[in-house]
C-alpha positions as CSV (number, residue, x, y, z in Angstrom):
1,M,-22.7,0.0,13.6
2,K,-20.0,-1.2,11.2
3,Y,-16.1,-2.4,12.4
4,V,-13.0,-2.6,10.8
5,T,-10.8,-5.7,11.9
6,Y,-6.8,-6.1,11.9
7,L,-5.2,-9.2,12.3
8,R,-1.5,-9.9,12.5
9,V,0.9,-13.1,12.6
10,S,4.5,-12.9,12.8
11,T,5.6,-15.3,10.1
12,Q,5.1,-16.4,6.5
13,K,4.4,-19.9,7.8
14,Q,1.8,-18.8,10.2
15,G,0.0,-16.7,7.4
16,A,0.3,-19.5,5.2
17,R,-1.2,-21.9,7.4
18,G,-3.7,-19.6,9.3
19,L,-1.8,-20.5,12.5
20,G,-3.5,-17.7,14.7
21,I,-5.5,-16.1,12.0
22,E,-8.7,-17.8,12.8
23,A,-8.3,-17.6,16.3
24,Q,-8.0,-13.4,15.9
25,R,-10.7,-13.8,13.3
26,K,-13.4,-15.5,15.6
27,M,-12.4,-13.2,18.7
28,C,-13.0,-10.2,16.7
29,S,-16.3,-11.6,15.0
30,D,-17.6,-12.4,18.5
31,F,-16.9,-9.0,19.6
32,I,-18.8,-7.4,16.9
33,K,-21.7,-9.6,17.1
34,N,-21.8,-9.0,20.8
35,H,-22.2,-5.3,20.2
36,M,-24.8,-6.1,17.4
37,G,-22.3,-4.4,14.4
38,E,-21.2,-5.9,11.2
39,L,-17.8,-6.2,9.6
40,H,-17.0,-3.3,7.3
41,A,-13.3,-4.4,6.0
42,E,-10.7,-7.0,7.3
43,F,-6.7,-6.1,7.1
44,V,-4.1,-8.6,7.7
45,D,-0.3,-8.3,8.1
46,V,2.4,-11.1,8.2
47,E,4.9,-9.2,9.9
48,S,7.0,-9.1,13.4
49,G,5.4,-6.9,16.3
50,T,8.7,-5.3,16.3
51,H,8.2,-3.9,12.8
52,R,6.4,-0.7,12.4
53,D,6.1,-0.6,8.6
54,R,3.0,-2.5,8.3
55,P,0.9,-1.9,5.0
56,G,-2.1,-3.8,6.5
57,L,-2.4,-1.6,9.7
58,L,-2.0,1.6,7.7
59,Q,-4.9,0.7,5.4
60,A,-6.9,-0.3,8.4
61,I,-6.2,3.0,9.9
62,A,-6.9,4.8,6.6
63,C,-10.3,2.9,6.2
64,C,-11.4,3.8,9.7
65,K,-10.4,7.6,9.5
66,H,-12.2,7.7,6.0
67,N,-15.5,6.0,7.1
68,G,-15.6,7.3,10.8
69,L,-15.4,3.6,11.9
70,P,-13.8,1.9,15.1
71,L,-11.0,-0.5,14.7
72,V,-11.3,-3.8,16.4
73,I,-8.1,-5.9,17.4
74,A,-8.2,-9.4,18.9
75,K,-5.4,-8.7,21.7
76,L,-2.9,-5.9,22.4
77,D,0.0,-7.9,21.5
78,R,-1.3,-8.3,17.9
79,L,-1.3,-4.4,17.6
80,A,2.7,-4.0,18.8
81,R,5.0,-5.2,21.5
82,D,6.2,-1.6,21.5
83,V,5.0,1.1,23.9
84,E,6.0,3.9,21.7
85,F,4.5,2.5,18.6
86,C,1.0,1.8,20.5
87,F,0.5,5.2,21.3
88,K,1.4,6.4,17.9
89,V,-1.4,4.3,16.7
90,V,-3.8,5.6,19.4
91,N,-2.8,9.1,18.8
92,T,-4.2,8.9,15.2
93,G,-7.6,9.7,16.6
94,I,-9.6,6.6,15.5
95,E,-11.5,4.5,18.1
96,I,-9.9,1.1,18.9
97,H,-11.1,-1.8,20.7
98,F,-9.2,-4.8,22.0
99,C,-11.4,-8.0,22.6
100,D,-9.3,-9.4,25.3
101,M,-9.5,-6.1,27.2
102,P,-12.6,-4.3,26.2
103,Q,-12.7,-1.8,29.3
104,I,-9.3,-0.8,28.5
105,N,-8.3,3.2,29.0
106,T,-5.1,5.1,28.2
107,L,-3.5,4.6,31.3
108,L,-4.0,0.8,31.3
109,L,-3.1,0.6,27.5
110,G,0.3,2.0,28.5
111,V,0.7,-0.6,31.4
112,F,-0.2,-3.6,29.3
113,A,2.0,-2.4,26.2
114,S,4.9,-2.0,28.5
115,V,4.4,-5.7,29.7
116,A,4.1,-6.9,25.9
117,Q,7.6,-4.9,25.1
118,Y,9.1,-6.6,28.3
119,E,8.1,-9.8,27.1
120,R,9.6,-9.3,23.8
121,E,13.0,-8.2,25.4
122,L,13.0,-11.2,27.7
123,T,12.4,-13.5,24.8
124,S,15.4,-11.8,22.9
125,D,17.5,-11.9,26.0
126,R,17.1,-15.7,26.7
127,T,17.7,-16.4,23.1
128,T,20.9,-14.6,23.1
129,K,22.0,-16.1,26.4
130,A,21.3,-19.6,25.2
131,L,23.4,-19.2,22.1
132,A,26.3,-17.7,24.3
133,A,25.9,-20.7,26.5
134,K,26.2,-23.1,23.5
135,K,29.4,-21.5,22.3
136,A,30.8,-21.1,25.6
137,K,30.6,-25.3,25.6
138,G,32.3,-25.2,22.1
139,E,29.4,-26.1,20.0
140,K,29.3,-24.8,16.5
141,L,26.5,-22.2,15.9
142,G,25.4,-22.6,12.2
143,G,27.6,-23.4,9.5
144,Q,28.4,-26.7,8.1
145,C,28.9,-29.8,10.3
146,E,31.4,-32.5,9.4
147,K,28.6,-35.1,8.6
148,W,26.8,-32.9,6.3
149,R,29.9,-32.0,4.4
150,E,30.5,-36.0,4.0
151,S,26.9,-36.5,2.7
152,Y,27.2,-33.8,0.4
153,D,30.6,-34.9,-1.2
154,K,28.9,-38.1,-2.0
155,K,26.1,-36.6,-4.0
156,S,25.9,-36.5,-7.5
157,F,26.6,-33.2,-9.8
158,E,22.6,-33.3,-10.5
159,Q,22.0,-33.5,-6.9
160,K,24.3,-30.6,-5.8
161,H,23.1,-28.4,-8.8
162,E,19.4,-29.0,-7.6
163,E,20.4,-28.0,-3.7
164,Q,22.2,-24.9,-5.1
165,M,18.9,-23.9,-7.1
166,K,16.8,-24.5,-4.0
167,R,19.1,-22.3,-1.9
168,G,19.0,-19.7,-4.7
169,Q,15.2,-19.8,-4.6
170,T,15.3,-19.4,-0.6
171,K,17.9,-16.4,-1.0
172,N,15.5,-14.8,-3.5
173,E,12.4,-15.3,-1.2
174,R,14.1,-13.7,1.6
175,Y,15.4,-10.9,-0.4
176,L,11.8,-10.1,-1.7
177,Q,10.6,-10.3,1.9
178,S,13.3,-7.6,3.2
179,R,11.5,-4.5,4.3
180,D,13.5,-2.4,1.8
181,V,12.2,-4.2,-1.1
182,Q,8.9,-4.6,-0.1
183,A,9.0,-0.9,0.5
184,F,10.6,-0.5,-2.8
185,I,7.9,-2.6,-4.6
186,R,5.2,-0.2,-3.2
187,V,7.0,2.5,-4.5
188,L,6.9,1.2,-8.1
189,R,3.4,0.3,-7.9
190,N,2.6,3.7,-6.9
191,I,4.5,5.4,-9.9
192,F,4.0,2.7,-12.4
193,G,0.4,1.7,-11.6
194,E,-0.6,0.1,-15.1
195,A,2.9,-2.0,-15.5
196,C,2.8,-3.1,-12.0
197,K,-0.4,-5.0,-11.7
198,G,-0.3,-8.5,-9.9
199,E,2.7,-10.0,-8.5
200,P,6.1,-8.6,-9.6
201,A,6.8,-11.5,-11.9
202,E,3.9,-10.4,-13.6
203,W,4.8,-6.7,-14.2
204,D,5.5,-5.1,-17.7
205,W,9.4,-4.1,-16.8
206,K,9.6,-2.5,-20.1
207,Q,7.4,0.3,-18.9
208,I,9.5,0.7,-15.8
209,N,12.4,2.8,-16.6
210,T,14.6,5.6,-15.0
211,K,14.1,8.5,-17.1
212,E,14.3,11.9,-15.5
213,A,10.7,12.4,-14.4
214,N,10.0,8.6,-13.4
215,R,13.4,8.8,-11.6
216,I,12.6,11.9,-9.5
217,R,9.1,10.8,-8.7
218,V,10.5,7.3,-7.5
219,L,13.2,8.8,-5.3
220,S,10.9,11.5,-3.9
221,L,8.7,8.9,-2.8
222,M,11.3,6.7,-1.3
223,K,12.6,9.8,0.7
224,D,9.2,10.2,2.1
225,Y,9.1,6.5,3.2
226,K,12.6,6.9,4.5
227,E,11.4,10.1,6.7
228,M,8.2,8.6,8.0
229,D,10.2,5.6,9.3
230,V,10.4,6.2,13.1
231,E,13.2,3.5,13.3
232,G,15.2,5.2,10.8
233,V,16.1,2.0,9.0
234,L,14.0,2.0,6.0
235,F,16.4,2.9,2.7
236,A,19.1,3.5,5.3
237,K,21.8,2.6,2.5
238,W,20.2,5.2,0.2
239,D,21.4,8.9,0.3
240,L,18.1,10.6,-0.7
241,S,19.0,14.3,0.3
242,D,18.9,15.5,-3.3
243,V,16.5,13.5,-5.5
244,E,17.8,15.3,-8.6
245,D,21.3,13.9,-8.2
246,V,22.1,12.1,-11.3
247,K,24.4,9.6,-9.4
248,L,21.2,8.0,-7.8
249,Q,20.1,7.1,-11.5
250,Q,22.5,4.3,-11.9
251,K,21.9,3.0,-8.0
252,L,17.9,3.2,-8.7
253,A,18.4,1.3,-12.1
254,N,20.4,-1.4,-10.6
255,A,17.7,-1.8,-7.9
256,I,15.2,-2.4,-10.5
257,T,17.3,-4.8,-12.3
258,S,18.0,-6.7,-9.1
259,L,14.3,-6.7,-8.3
260,K,13.5,-8.0,-12.0
261,R,16.3,-10.8,-11.8
262,A,15.0,-12.1,-8.2
263,T,11.4,-12.3,-9.4
264,S,12.0,-13.7,-12.6
265,L,13.7,-17.0,-11.0
């Protein structure tokens, strides 16, 4: 019997360092060995459990459906900390096994998913209360402290310029990791396949344009993504009700230019 595995970590640092991934991979591997099976494919996401736009999970589900194979996940909270989303995945019709709960059924899945969601909400609530307590004591939350300002003023022009460049790089990295931009990148790869090979910095940007046929295809796919997003936040600032509206051409051109500029720095 062949199996498909799905692994998830919440942050880019965890993904880069392998924190949590290896432990999940071992749990899945042990499960497959105990069932005398073999690995068919592995899919990984570096996304928060609250995000529903997860390309790795969607690919894993598609692979399971196409090949008629079961999906193996190390722990329930690696799937999601959201009851509704857990059941949406279960209702895709694929067979799912959780390594830490091999005997789970639909009823128990709802209970454990509810606990996972409750834990997520508790964490968020504790963080909010802790920040509120600091603010009540008069402590500054974020921003520049006086010591940092004094230290910064003493630096040379070259040192300040280097720090500004690093901050610009960090800002670009955050921009590129946003849900809208990641979805936009997938849309462009789908429409301009040959031009969008490799990372965006390696793309042939001359081939990516907003000519009428291309514009309508890109905006139509963006509209599909927006309508499929159950949270209703993807492309929220885009009015895609009429993909043939010529006013969207400039906005789309600006989005492509911004992406090109961010990836070239």
